[in-house]
C-alpha positions as CSV (number, residue, x, y, z in Angstrom):
1,X,-29.1,9.2,-60.4
2,X,-30.7,11.2,-57.6
3,X,-29.5,8.7,-55.0
4,X,-26.0,8.9,-56.3
5,X,-26.0,12.7,-56.2
6,X,-27.4,12.6,-52.7
7,X,-24.6,10.2,-51.6
8,X,-21.9,12.4,-53.1
9,X,-23.3,15.5,-51.4
10,X,-23.4,13.7,-48.0
11,X,-19.9,12.4,-48.5
12,X,-18.7,16.0,-49.2
13,X,-20.4,17.3,-46.1
14,X,-18.8,14.5,-44.0
15,X,-15.3,15.2,-45.4
16,X,-15.7,19.0,-44.7
17,X,-16.8,18.3,-41.2
18,X,-14.0,16.0,-40.2
19,X,-11.0,18.2,-40.6
20,X,-7.9,17.3,-38.6
21,X,-8.3,15.4,-35.3
22,X,-7.5,17.8,-32.5
23,X,-4.2,17.3,-30.6
24,X,-4.6,15.7,-27.2
25,X,-3.5,18.7,-25.2
26,X,-4.0,17.0,-21.9
27,X,-1.0,14.8,-22.7
28,X,1.4,17.7,-22.9
29,X,2.9,18.0,-19.5
30,X,4.3,21.3,-18.2
31,X,7.3,19.4,-16.7
32,X,9.5,17.0,-18.5
33,X,9.6,14.6,-15.6
34,X,6.0,14.6,-14.3
35,X,6.3,10.8,-14.3
36,X,8.0,11.0,-10.9
37,X,4.6,11.3,-9.3
38,X,3.5,8.0,-10.6
39,X,3.5,5.1,-8.2
40,X,4.2,2.7,-11.1
41,X,7.4,4.6,-11.8
42,X,8.5,4.7,-8.2
43,X,7.9,0.9,-7.7
44,X,9.6,0.1,-11.0
45,X,12.6,2.2,-10.0
46,X,12.9,0.3,-6.7
47,X,12.8,-2.9,-8.6
48,X,15.7,-1.8,-10.8
49,X,17.7,-0.8,-7.8
50,X,17.1,-4.0,-5.9
51,X,17.8,-6.0,-9.0
52,X,21.1,-4.2,-9.5
53,X,22.1,-5.0,-5.9
54,X,21.3,-8.7,-6.7
55,X,23.0,-9.0,-10.1
56,X,26.1,-7.1,-9.0
57,X,26.7,-10.0,-6.5
58,X,26.5,-12.7,-9.2
59,X,29.7,-14.4,-10.4
60,X,31.1,-13.4,-13.8
61,X,29.9,-16.7,-15.3
62,X,26.3,-15.5,-15.0
63,X,27.0,-12.3,-17.0
64,X,24.2,-13.1,-19.4
65,X,21.6,-13.3,-16.6
66,X,23.0,-10.1,-15.2
67,X,22.8,-8.3,-18.5
68,X,19.4,-9.5,-19.5
69,X,17.9,-8.8,-16.0
70,X,19.5,-5.4,-15.7
71,X,18.2,-4.5,-19.2
72,X,14.7,-5.7,-18.4
73,X,14.3,-3.7,-15.2
74,X,15.8,-0.6,-16.8
75,X,13.3,-1.0,-19.6
76,X,10.3,-1.1,-17.2
77,X,11.3,2.3,-15.9
78,X,12.5,3.8,-19.1
79,X,9.3,3.0,-21.0
80,X,7.1,4.6,-18.3
81,X,9.2,7.7,-18.7
82,X,9.2,7.8,-22.5
83,X,5.5,7.0,-22.6
84,X,4.7,9.9,-20.3
85,X,6.5,12.2,-22.7
86,X,4.4,11.1,-25.7
87,X,1.8,13.5,-27.1
88,X,-1.1,11.1,-27.3
89,X,-2.8,8.9,-24.8
90,X,-2.7,5.9,-27.2
91,X,1.1,6.2,-27.5
92,X,1.4,6.4,-23.8
93,X,-0.6,3.2,-23.4
94,X,1.6,1.5,-26.0
95,X,4.7,2.3,-24.0
96,X,3.2,1.1,-20.8
97,X,2.6,-2.2,-22.6
98,X,6.3,-2.3,-23.4
99,X,7.0,-1.6,-19.8
100,X,4.8,-4.4,-18.6
101,X,6.3,-6.8,-21.1
102,X,9.8,-6.1,-19.7
103,X,8.3,-6.6,-16.2
104,X,7.1,-10.1,-17.1
105,X,10.5,-10.8,-18.5
106,X,12.1,-9.9,-15.2
107,X,9.6,-12.1,-13.4
108,X,10.7,-15.0,-15.5
109,X,14.4,-14.3,-14.6
110,X,13.5,-14.2,-10.9
111,X,11.7,-17.5,-11.1
112,X,14.5,-19.2,-13.0
113,X,17.0,-17.8,-10.5
114,X,15.1,-19.5,-7.8
115,X,14.9,-22.7,-9.8
116,X,18.7,-22.6,-10.4
117,X,19.6,-22.0,-6.8
118,X,20.9,-18.5,-7.5
119,X,18.2,-16.7,-5.5
120,X,17.1,-17.9,-2.1
121,X,13.5,-18.4,-0.9
122,X,12.5,-17.2,2.6
123,X,8.8,-17.6,3.1
124,X,7.4,-14.6,5.0
125,X,10.1,-12.2,3.9
126,X,8.8,-9.0,2.4
127,X,9.7,-5.4,1.6
128,X,8.5,-4.6,5.1
129,X,11.1,-7.0,6.6
130,X,13.7,-4.9,4.8
131,X,12.3,-1.8,6.4
132,X,11.1,-0.5,3.1
133,X,7.9,1.5,3.0
134,X,6.9,2.2,-0.6
135,X,5.4,5.6,0.2
136,X,8.6,6.8,2.1
137,X,10.7,5.4,-0.8
138,X,8.6,7.4,-3.3
139,X,9.2,10.6,-1.4
140,X,13.0,10.0,-1.2
141,X,13.2,9.0,-4.8
142,X,11.4,12.2,-6.0
143,X,13.9,14.3,-4.0
144,X,16.8,12.5,-5.7
145,X,15.6,13.9,-9.1
146,X,16.9,17.3,-10.2
147,X,14.0,19.3,-11.7
148,X,14.0,22.8,-10.4
149,X,17.1,23.1,-8.1
150,X,16.8,26.9,-8.2
151,X,13.5,26.7,-6.2
152,X,15.0,24.2,-3.8
153,X,12.4,21.5,-4.7
154,X,15.0,18.8,-5.2
155,X,18.3,18.2,-3.5
156,X,21.5,18.1,-5.6
157,X,22.7,14.7,-6.6
158,X,25.0,13.2,-4.0
159,X,27.7,10.5,-4.6
160,X,29.2,9.2,-1.4
161,X,32.2,6.9,-1.5
162,X,31.7,6.3,-5.2
163,X,28.0,5.2,-4.8
164,X,24.9,7.3,-5.4
165,X,22.8,7.7,-2.3
166,X,19.0,8.1,-2.3
167,X,19.2,9.3,1.3
168,X,16.7,6.5,2.2
169,X,18.6,4.1,4.5
170,X,16.7,0.9,4.0
171,X,17.8,1.1,0.3
172,X,21.1,2.7,0.7
173,X,22.3,0.2,3.2
174,X,20.7,-2.8,1.6
175,X,22.9,-5.9,1.2
176,X,22.3,-8.4,-1.7
177,X,22.2,-11.4,0.6
178,X,19.0,-10.0,2.3
179,X,17.1,-10.2,-1.0
180,X,14.8,-13.1,-1.6
181,X,12.5,-14.6,-4.2
182,X,9.4,-13.5,-2.2
183,X,10.6,-9.9,-2.0
184,X,11.1,-9.7,-5.8
185,X,7.8,-11.3,-6.5
186,X,6.0,-8.9,-4.1
187,X,7.5,-5.9,-5.8
188,X,6.9,-7.2,-9.3
189,X,3.3,-8.0,-8.6
190,X,2.7,-4.5,-7.1
191,X,4.4,-2.8,-10.0
192,X,2.3,-4.8,-12.4
193,X,-0.9,-3.9,-10.6
194,X,0.1,-0.2,-10.7
195,X,0.9,-0.3,-14.4
196,X,-2.4,-2.1,-15.2
197,X,-4.4,0.5,-13.2
198,X,-2.7,3.3,-15.0
199,X,-3.5,1.8,-18.4
200,X,-7.2,1.4,-17.3
201,X,-7.4,5.0,-16.4
202,X,-5.8,6.1,-19.6
203,X,-8.1,3.8,-21.6
204,X,-11.1,5.5,-20.0
205,X,-9.7,8.9,-20.9
206,X,-9.0,7.7,-24.5
207,X,-12.6,6.5,-24.8
208,X,-13.9,9.8,-23.4
209,X,-11.8,11.8,-25.9
210,X,-13.1,9.7,-28.8
211,X,-16.7,10.2,-27.8
212,X,-16.2,13.9,-27.5
213,X,-14.5,14.0,-30.9
214,X,-17.4,12.1,-32.5
215,X,-20.0,14.4,-31.0
216,X,-18.1,17.5,-32.2
217,X,-17.8,15.9,-35.6
218,X,-21.5,15.3,-35.9
219,X,-22.3,18.8,-34.7
220,X,-20.1,20.3,-37.4
221,X,-21.7,17.9,-40.0
222,X,-25.1,19.1,-39.0
223,X,-24.0,22.7,-39.3
224,X,-22.8,22.1,-42.9
225,X,-26.0,20.5,-43.8
226,X,-28.1,23.5,-42.9
């Protein structure tokens, strides 16, 4: 009987010490669009733009490919954005998983487009051959987002001749026929790497948060036992 009583007492101490898991305050951003500083978001956004250039040039008979490919590349970007807004690190990681899944889907569409003769291959072609520098693109992209126009941090949205301009000429003047299989694969692989590195850093943070919580829980438990 003494053992049973002892176990019940310890169980009560443990329940009292646990309380509610503290909110992950570090996941609450002071700005709604802090994701614009992420390289993964910037590269994914470029992929969406290049893909749109490509799919807009496709014949109407390939509407299913256009719709699916446009949806996949949009999903890569949108899930990074939504994940960033989530309140917990674990939720953020889940949405990055959705983003990467859509990226793999797009990779499949690119490979099938090559196989079906829809997208050309040009060995040696690259983003650099298009004059695109990912760091310069990132800076131009950030400036195209309205966040705090009253402080002059971001330019106003501009539509020139019915088409939005990023004010980054290598992208604004890009023609669909210059896009190749190699260019898409290069950008997809770089975006995938960026997403995986972001997930790794978040997983480290999540593990650190869990260890901190466990230590604090034990400290509270010890305090109740005294």
